[in-house]
TORKOL-4160 file (C-alpha; in steps of 0.2 Angstrom, whole numbers, padded with zeros to 4 digits, m for minus):
320
<pt num="1" X="0227" Y="m0250" Z="0463"/>
<pt num="2" X="0209" Y="m0253" Z="0464"/>
<pt num="3" X="0206" Y="m0241" Z="0449"/>
<pt num="4" X="0218" Y="m0250" Z="0438"/>
<pt num="5" X="0210" Y="m0266" Z="0441"/>
<pt num="6" X="0193" Y="m0259" Z="0437"/>
<pt num="7" X="0200" Y="m0252" Z="0420"/>
<pt num="8" X="0208" Y="m0269" Z="0416"/>
<pt num="9" X="0191" Y="m0278" Z="0419"/>
<pt num="10" X="0181" Y="m0265" Z="0408"/>
<pt num="11" X="0194" Y="m0267" Z="0393"/>
<pt num="12" X="0193" Y="m0286" Z="0394"/>
<pt num="13" X="0174" Y="m0286" Z="0393"/>
<pt num="14" X="0174" Y="m0274" Z="0377"/>
<pt num="15" X="0177" Y="m0281" Z="0359"/>
<pt num="16" X="0187" Y="m0268" Z="0349"/>
<pt num="17" X="0187" Y="m0280" Z="0334"/>
<pt num="18" X="0168" Y="m0281" Z="0333"/>
<pt num="19" X="0167" Y="m0262" Z="0333"/>
<pt num="20" X="0180" Y="m0260" Z="0319"/>
<pt num="21" X="0170" Y="m0272" Z="0308"/>
<pt num="22" X="0154" Y="m0263" Z="0311"/>
<pt num="23" X="0162" Y="m0247" Z="0306"/>
<pt num="24" X="0169" Y="m0254" Z="0290"/>
<pt num="25" X="0152" Y="m0261" Z="0286"/>
<pt num="26" X="0143" Y="m0245" Z="0288"/>
<pt num="27" X="0156" Y="m0236" Z="0277"/>
<pt num="28" X="0154" Y="m0249" Z="0264"/>
<pt num="29" X="0135" Y="m0247" Z="0264"/>
<pt num="30" X="0137" Y="m0228" Z="0263"/>
<pt num="31" X="0149" Y="m0229" Z="0249"/>
<pt num="32" X="0138" Y="m0241" Z="0239"/>
<pt num="33" X="0123" Y="m0229" Z="0242"/>
<pt num="34" X="0133" Y="m0214" Z="0235"/>
<pt num="35" X="0139" Y="m0224" Z="0220"/>
<pt num="36" X="0121" Y="m0230" Z="0216"/>
<pt num="37" X="0114" Y="m0213" Z="0218"/>
<pt num="38" X="0127" Y="m0204" Z="0208"/>
<pt num="39" X="0124" Y="m0216" Z="0194"/>
<pt num="40" X="0105" Y="m0213" Z="0193"/>
<pt num="41" X="0103" Y="m0200" Z="0178"/>
<pt num="42" X="0088" Y="m0190" Z="0173"/>
<pt num="43" X="0088" Y="m0184" Z="0155"/>
<pt num="44" X="0078" Y="m0168" Z="0153"/>
<pt num="45" X="0065" Y="m0164" Z="0140"/>
<pt num="46" X="0072" Y="m0160" Z="0122"/>
<pt num="47" X="0089" Y="m0168" Z="0127"/>
<pt num="48" X="0099" Y="m0184" Z="0124"/>
<pt num="49" X="0114" Y="m0192" Z="0132"/>
<pt num="50" X="0127" Y="m0202" Z="0122"/>
<pt num="51" X="0133" Y="m0216" Z="0133"/>
<pt num="52" X="0149" Y="m0227" Z="0130"/>
<pt num="53" X="0152" Y="m0243" Z="0139"/>
<pt num="54" X="0171" Y="m0247" Z="0140"/>
<pt num="55" X="0175" Y="m0234" Z="0127"/>
<pt num="56" X="0163" Y="m0240" Z="0114"/>
<pt num="57" X="0146" Y="m0232" Z="0110"/>
<pt num="58" X="0132" Y="m0241" Z="0120"/>
<pt num="59" X="0116" Y="m0231" Z="0119"/>
<pt num="60" X="0108" Y="m0214" Z="0116"/>
<pt num="61" X="0097" Y="m0210" Z="0131"/>
<pt num="62" X="0081" Y="m0201" Z="0128"/>
<pt num="63" X="0071" Y="m0191" Z="0141"/>
<pt num="64" X="0068" Y="m0200" Z="0157"/>
<pt num="65" X="0076" Y="m0210" Z="0171"/>
<pt num="66" X="0091" Y="m0220" Z="0167"/>
<pt num="67" X="0105" Y="m0230" Z="0177"/>
<pt num="68" X="0123" Y="m0230" Z="0172"/>
<pt num="69" X="0134" Y="m0245" Z="0177"/>
<pt num="70" X="0147" Y="m0238" Z="0189"/>
<pt num="71" X="0165" Y="m0238" Z="0182"/>
<pt num="72" X="0159" Y="m0246" Z="0166"/>
<pt num="73" X="0147" Y="m0234" Z="0157"/>
<pt num="74" X="0152" Y="m0216" Z="0154"/>
<pt num="75" X="0141" Y="m0201" Z="0147"/>
<pt num="76" X="0151" Y="m0196" Z="0132"/>
<pt num="77" X="0141" Y="m0181" Z="0126"/>
<pt num="78" X="0125" Y="m0172" Z="0131"/>
<pt num="79" X="0116" Y="m0166" Z="0116"/>
<pt num="80" X="0102" Y="m0153" Z="0114"/>
<pt num="81" X="0088" Y="m0158" Z="0102"/>
<pt num="82" X="0081" Y="m0140" Z="0101"/>
<pt num="83" X="0082" Y="m0130" Z="0085"/>
<pt num="84" X="0098" Y="m0119" Z="0086"/>
<pt num="85" X="0104" Y="m0104" Z="0078"/>
<pt num="86" X="0122" Y="m0099" Z="0072"/>
<pt num="87" X="0126" Y="m0082" Z="0066"/>
<pt num="88" X="0142" Y="m0083" Z="0056"/>
<pt num="89" X="0153" Y="m0068" Z="0053"/>
<pt num="90" X="0154" Y="m0059" Z="0036"/>
<pt num="91" X="0162" Y="m0069" Z="0023"/>
<pt num="92" X="0171" Y="m0061" Z="0007"/>
<pt num="93" X="0163" Y="m0067" Z="m0009"/>
<pt num="94" X="0166" Y="m0062" Z="m0027"/>
<pt num="95" X="0152" Y="m0061" Z="m0040"/>
<pt num="96" X="0153" Y="m0066" Z="m0058"/>
<pt num="97" X="0156" Y="m0048" Z="m0063"/>
<pt num="98" X="0171" Y="m0047" Z="m0051"/>
<pt num="99" X="0163" Y="m0037" Z="m0037"/>
<pt num="100" X="0169" Y="m0042" Z="m0019"/>
<pt num="101" X="0156" Y="m0041" Z="m0006"/>
<pt num="102" X="0154" Y="m0046" Z="0012"/>
<pt num="103" X="0140" Y="m0058" Z="0016"/>
<pt num="104" X="0135" Y="m0065" Z="0033"/>
<pt num="105" X="0123" Y="m0079" Z="0035"/>
<pt num="106" X="0112" Y="m0086" Z="0049"/>
<pt num="107" X="0109" Y="m0105" Z="0049"/>
<pt num="108" X="0095" Y="m0113" Z="0059"/>
<pt num="109" X="0098" Y="m0132" Z="0062"/>
<pt num="110" X="0092" Y="m0146" Z="0073"/>
<pt num="111" X="0101" Y="m0162" Z="0079"/>
<pt num="112" X="0091" Y="m0177" Z="0074"/>
<pt num="113" X="0104" Y="m0191" Z="0078"/>
<pt num="114" X="0114" Y="m0189" Z="0094"/>
<pt num="115" X="0126" Y="m0204" Z="0089"/>
<pt num="116" X="0130" Y="m0197" Z="0072"/>
<pt num="117" X="0132" Y="m0179" Z="0080"/>
<pt num="118" X="0144" Y="m0186" Z="0093"/>
<pt num="119" X="0155" Y="m0197" Z="0081"/>
<pt num="120" X="0151" Y="m0190" Z="0063"/>
<pt num="121" X="0162" Y="m0175" Z="0063"/>
<pt num="122" X="0174" Y="m0166" Z="0074"/>
<pt num="123" X="0168" Y="m0149" Z="0079"/>
<pt num="124" X="0152" Y="m0150" Z="0070"/>
<pt num="125" X="0148" Y="m0131" Z="0072"/>
<pt num="126" X="0165" Y="m0126" Z="0064"/>
<pt num="127" X="0161" Y="m0139" Z="0050"/>
<pt num="128" X="0144" Y="m0131" Z="0046"/>
<pt num="129" X="0152" Y="m0113" Z="0046"/>
<pt num="130" X="0166" Y="m0119" Z="0033"/>
<pt num="131" X="0153" Y="m0128" Z="0023"/>
<pt num="132" X="0142" Y="m0113" Z="0023"/>
<pt num="133" X="0156" Y="m0101" Z="0017"/>
<pt num="134" X="0161" Y="m0113" Z="0003"/>
<pt num="135" X="0144" Y="m0115" Z="m0003"/>
<pt num="136" X="0140" Y="m0097" Z="m0003"/>
<pt num="137" X="0156" Y="m0093" Z="m0013"/>
<pt num="138" X="0151" Y="m0106" Z="m0026"/>
<pt num="139" X="0133" Y="m0099" Z="m0028"/>
<pt num="140" X="0138" Y="m0080" Z="m0028"/>
<pt num="141" X="0152" Y="m0084" Z="m0040"/>
<pt num="142" X="0139" Y="m0089" Z="m0054"/>
<pt num="143" X="0129" Y="m0073" Z="m0051"/>
<pt num="144" X="0131" Y="m0055" Z="m0056"/>
<pt num="145" X="0130" Y="m0041" Z="m0043"/>
<pt num="146" X="0112" Y="m0035" Z="m0048"/>
<pt num="147" X="0106" Y="m0053" Z="m0048"/>
<pt num="148" X="0114" Y="m0056" Z="m0031"/>
<pt num="149" X="0105" Y="m0041" Z="m0023"/>
<pt num="150" X="0088" Y="m0046" Z="m0029"/>
<pt num="151" X="0089" Y="m0065" Z="m0027"/>
<pt num="152" X="0090" Y="m0067" Z="m0008"/>
<pt num="153" X="0077" Y="m0081" Z="m0007"/>
<pt num="154" X="0085" Y="m0090" Z="m0022"/>
<pt num="155" X="0102" Y="m0090" Z="m0013"/>
<pt num="156" X="0095" Y="m0095" Z="0004"/>
<pt num="157" X="0086" Y="m0110" Z="m0004"/>
<pt num="158" X="0101" Y="m0116" Z="m0013"/>
<pt num="159" X="0112" Y="m0115" Z="0002"/>
<pt num="160" X="0099" Y="m0124" Z="0013"/>
<pt num="161" X="0098" Y="m0138" Z="0001"/>
<pt num="162" X="0116" Y="m0141" Z="0000"/>
<pt num="163" X="0120" Y="m0139" Z="0018"/>
<pt num="164" X="0105" Y="m0151" Z="0023"/>
<pt num="165" X="0111" Y="m0164" Z="0011"/>
<pt num="166" X="0129" Y="m0163" Z="0017"/>
<pt num="167" X="0125" Y="m0163" Z="0036"/>
<pt num="168" X="0114" Y="m0178" Z="0035"/>
<pt num="169" X="0130" Y="m0189" Z="0039"/>
<pt num="170" X="0132" Y="m0178" Z="0055"/>
<pt num="171" X="0115" Y="m0181" Z="0062"/>
<pt num="172" X="0110" Y="m0163" Z="0058"/>
<pt num="173" X="0095" Y="m0156" Z="0049"/>
<pt num="174" X="0097" Y="m0138" Z="0042"/>
<pt num="175" X="0080" Y="m0130" Z="0043"/>
<pt num="176" X="0083" Y="m0113" Z="0036"/>
<pt num="177" X="0097" Y="m0102" Z="0030"/>
<pt num="178" X="0096" Y="m0083" Z="0029"/>
<pt num="179" X="0108" Y="m0070" Z="0021"/>
<pt num="180" X="0108" Y="m0057" Z="0035"/>
<pt num="181" X="0118" Y="m0043" Z="0026"/>
<pt num="182" X="0125" Y="m0041" Z="0009"/>
<pt num="183" X="0138" Y="m0027" Z="0010"/>
<pt num="184" X="0145" Y="m0021" Z="m0007"/>
<pt num="185" X="0160" Y="m0010" Z="m0009"/>
<pt num="186" X="0159" Y="0008" Z="m0004"/>
<pt num="187" X="0159" Y="0015" Z="m0021"/>
<pt num="188" X="0145" Y="0004" Z="m0027"/>
<pt num="189" X="0135" Y="0008" Z="m0011"/>
<pt num="190" X="0137" Y="0027" Z="m0015"/>
<pt num="191" X="0131" Y="0023" Z="m0033"/>
<pt num="192" X="0116" Y="0013" Z="m0027"/>
<pt num="193" X="0111" Y="0027" Z="m0014"/>
<pt num="194" X="0111" Y="0040" Z="m0028"/>
<pt num="195" X="0101" Y="0029" Z="m0039"/>
<pt num="196" X="0089" Y="0026" Z="m0025"/>
<pt num="197" X="0088" Y="0044" Z="m0021"/>
<pt num="198" X="0084" Y="0048" Z="m0040"/>
<pt num="199" X="0071" Y="0034" Z="m0040"/>
<pt num="200" X="0063" Y="0042" Z="m0024"/>
<pt num="201" X="0062" Y="0059" Z="m0032"/>
<pt num="202" X="0055" Y="0052" Z="m0048"/>
<pt num="203" X="0041" Y="0043" Z="m0038"/>
<pt num="204" X="0038" Y="0059" Z="m0028"/>
<pt num="205" X="0035" Y="0069" Z="m0044"/>
<pt num="206" X="0024" Y="0055" Z="m0051"/>
<pt num="207" X="0014" Y="0055" Z="m0035"/>
<pt num="208" X="0012" Y="0074" Z="m0035"/>
<pt num="209" X="0007" Y="0074" Z="m0053"/>
<pt num="210" X="m0006" Y="0061" Z="m0049"/>
<pt num="211" X="m0012" Y="0071" Z="m0034"/>
<pt num="212" X="m0014" Y="0087" Z="m0045"/>
<pt num="213" X="m0023" Y="0076" Z="m0058"/>
<pt num="214" X="m0035" Y="0069" Z="m0045"/>
<pt num="215" X="m0038" Y="0086" Z="m0038"/>
<pt num="216" X="m0042" Y="0093" Z="m0055"/>
<pt num="217" X="m0054" Y="0079" Z="m0059"/>
<pt num="218" X="m0062" Y="0081" Z="m0042"/>
<pt num="219" X="m0065" Y="0100" Z="m0045"/>
<pt num="220" X="m0072" Y="0096" Z="m0063"/>
<pt num="221" X="m0083" Y="0083" Z="m0056"/>
<pt num="222" X="m0089" Y="0095" Z="m0042"/>
<pt num="223" X="m0092" Y="0109" Z="m0055"/>
<pt num="224" X="m0102" Y="0097" Z="m0066"/>
<pt num="225" X="m0112" Y="0091" Z="m0052"/>
<pt num="226" X="m0116" Y="0109" Z="m0047"/>
<pt num="227" X="m0121" Y="0113" Z="m0064"/>
<pt num="228" X="m0132" Y="0098" Z="m0065"/>
<pt num="229" X="m0140" Y="0103" Z="m0048"/>
<pt num="230" X="m0143" Y="0121" Z="m0054"/>
<pt num="231" X="m0151" Y="0114" Z="m0070"/>
<pt num="232" X="m0162" Y="0103" Z="m0060"/>
<pt num="233" X="m0167" Y="0117" Z="m0049"/>
<pt num="234" X="m0172" Y="0128" Z="m0064"/>
<pt num="235" X="m0181" Y="0113" Z="m0072"/>
<pt num="236" X="m0190" Y="0110" Z="m0056"/>
<pt num="237" X="m0195" Y="0128" Z="m0054"/>
<pt num="238" X="m0202" Y="0129" Z="m0072"/>
<pt num="239" X="m0212" Y="0113" Z="m0069"/>
<pt num="240" X="m0219" Y="0120" Z="m0053"/>
<pt num="241" X="m0224" Y="0136" Z="m0062"/>
<pt num="242" X="m0232" Y="0126" Z="m0076"/>
<pt num="243" X="m0241" Y="0115" Z="m0064"/>
<pt num="244" X="m0247" Y="0131" Z="m0054"/>
<pt num="245" X="m0254" Y="0139" Z="m0070"/>
<pt num="246" X="m0262" Y="0123" Z="m0076"/>
<pt num="247" X="m0270" Y="0121" Z="m0059"/>
<pt num="248" X="m0276" Y="0140" Z="m0060"/>
<pt num="249" X="m0284" Y="0137" Z="m0077"/>
<pt num="250" X="m0291" Y="0121" Z="m0071"/>
<pt num="251" X="m0299" Y="0130" Z="m0056"/>
<pt num="252" X="m0306" Y="0143" Z="m0068"/>
<pt num="253" X="m0313" Y="0130" Z="m0079"/>
<pt num="254" X="m0321" Y="0121" Z="m0064"/>
<pt num="255" X="m0328" Y="0137" Z="m0058"/>
<pt num="256" X="m0336" Y="0141" Z="m0075"/>
<pt num="257" X="m0342" Y="0123" Z="m0076"/>
<pt num="258" X="m0350" Y="0125" Z="m0059"/>
<pt num="259" X="m0358" Y="0141" Z="m0063"/>
<pt num="260" X="m0366" Y="0134" Z="m0079"/>
<pt num="261" X="m0372" Y="0119" Z="m0070"/>
<pt num="262" X="m0380" Y="0130" Z="m0057"/>
<pt num="263" X="m0388" Y="0140" Z="m0070"/>
<pt num="264" X="m0395" Y="0125" Z="m0079"/>
<pt num="265" X="m0401" Y="0118" Z="m0062"/>
<pt num="266" X="m0410" Y="0135" Z="m0059"/>
<pt num="267" X="m0419" Y="0134" Z="m0076"/>
<pt num="268" X="m0418" Y="0153" Z="m0080"/>
<pt num="269" X="m0430" Y="0161" Z="m0091"/>
<pt num="270" X="m0427" Y="0169" Z="m0108"/>
<pt num="271" X="m0426" Y="0186" Z="m0101"/>
<pt num="272" X="m0413" Y="0181" Z="m0088"/>
<pt num="273" X="m0403" Y="0173" Z="m0102"/>
<pt num="274" X="m0405" Y="0189" Z="m0112"/>
<pt num="275" X="m0399" Y="0200" Z="m0098"/>
<pt num="276" X="m0384" Y="0189" Z="m0095"/>
<pt num="277" X="m0380" Y="0190" Z="m0113"/>
<pt num="278" X="m0380" Y="0209" Z="m0112"/>
<pt num="279" X="m0369" Y="0209" Z="m0097"/>
<pt num="280" X="m0357" Y="0198" Z="m0107"/>
<pt num="281" X="m0358" Y="0209" Z="m0121"/>
<pt num="282" X="m0354" Y="0224" Z="m0110"/>
<pt num="283" X="m0339" Y="0216" Z="m0103"/>
<pt num="284" X="m0333" Y="0212" Z="m0121"/>
<pt num="285" X="m0336" Y="0230" Z="m0126"/>
<pt num="286" X="m0326" Y="0237" Z="m0112"/>
<pt num="287" X="m0311" Y="0227" Z="m0117"/>
<pt num="288" X="m0297" Y="0231" Z="m0129"/>
<pt num="289" X="m0305" Y="0222" Z="m0144"/>
<pt num="290" X="m0307" Y="0233" Z="m0160"/>
<pt num="291" X="m0320" Y="0222" Z="m0168"/>
<pt num="292" X="m0335" Y="0214" Z="m0159"/>
<pt num="293" X="m0347" Y="0202" Z="m0167"/>
<pt num="294" X="m0364" Y="0203" Z="m0159"/>
<pt num="295" X="m0375" Y="0187" Z="m0159"/>
<pt num="296" X="m0392" Y="0189" Z="m0168"/>
<pt num="297" X="m0402" Y="0184" Z="m0153"/>
<pt num="298" X="m0396" Y="0200" Z="m0144"/>
<pt num="299" X="m0395" Y="0212" Z="m0158"/>
<pt num="300" X="m0413" Y="0218" Z="m0155"/>
<pt num="301" X="m0410" Y="0220" Z="m0136"/>
<pt num="302" X="m0394" Y="0230" Z="m0141"/>
<pt num="303" X="m0404" Y="0241" Z="m0152"/>
<pt num="304" X="m0417" Y="0244" Z="m0139"/>
<pt num="305" X="m0404" Y="0249" Z="m0127"/>
<pt num="306" X="m0396" Y="0261" Z="m0139"/>
<pt num="307" X="m0413" Y="0269" Z="m0143"/>
<pt num="308" X="m0417" Y="0272" Z="m0125"/>
<pt num="309" X="m0400" Y="0279" Z="m0122"/>
<pt num="310" X="m0402" Y="0292" Z="m0136"/>
<pt num="311" X="m0419" Y="0296" Z="m0130"/>
<pt num="312" X="m0413" Y="0300" Z="m0113"/>
<pt num="313" X="m0398" Y="0309" Z="m0120"/>
<pt num="314" X="m0409" Y="0321" Z="m0131"/>
<pt num="315" X="m0420" Y="0327" Z="m0116"/>
<pt num="316" X="m0418" Y="0345" Z="m0112"/>
<pt num="317" X="m0406" Y="0348" Z="m0097"/>
<pt num="318" X="m0419" Y="0358" Z="m0087"/>
<pt num="319" X="m0430" Y="0343" Z="m0086"/>
<pt num="320" X="m0418" Y="0334" Z="m0075"/>
């Protein structure tokens, strides 16, 4: 009985209505915080968000912090502003000379206007693919096969210009278009391979001929240089021999001149001169000459020498 009375007193002193109001307030505050936090948006670098308000275009958010009005604003599209690459599958095209080929293209594009990209065309990538295929067929249809195979740059430039102009209304800029592969029919590929093989063989023969020609030229130049070197060596040898002989003659002349100079400085007498003349005459007589001209100034001495020789020769042998 006492315990029941105590519980009644505690219940009467506690206000359950106030507690319920406090809980509701806390829940509302938490809810509002969650709503506010969930509507704070950060747009990353090289991206843009297309925002609609009550179903109509409102803004295109760029990089940074943004707040979306709850239950009114909606992010309709997130757009990447980076350059993108699309590799389209091969498309059948017919050339002017009725050859069917398969050509696949690669398109490099960039979104420049998020609003036009979001509302300009439905499925923009598919639209670019179809436009690229149509443009490619129109361009190749005015060209023959050989011209097509050798005019990639021209085709790329024409397609890029047409695509870039057409996609301006979609907020897209086409930066570059490349023909990845041009695949002609199998029979034409075989013919082209044979032609290329023949061309390679022809070039190989030309290179071999040029190599042989160059080798022959080098050999001839080597022989020429060798002959020139041999001739220079012979010439140098003869020059050195001639210089040696000239130096020898010059040495003899210098020695003779020195001897004459010494004799002049010694002031020889007439007898000495006469004696030297006889020595010179004797040396001349012992040579191979068949005729000897005796100077008049030594003829007397020569006769005297001959008489003395005869006198000694006529003496009896027993007087020795």
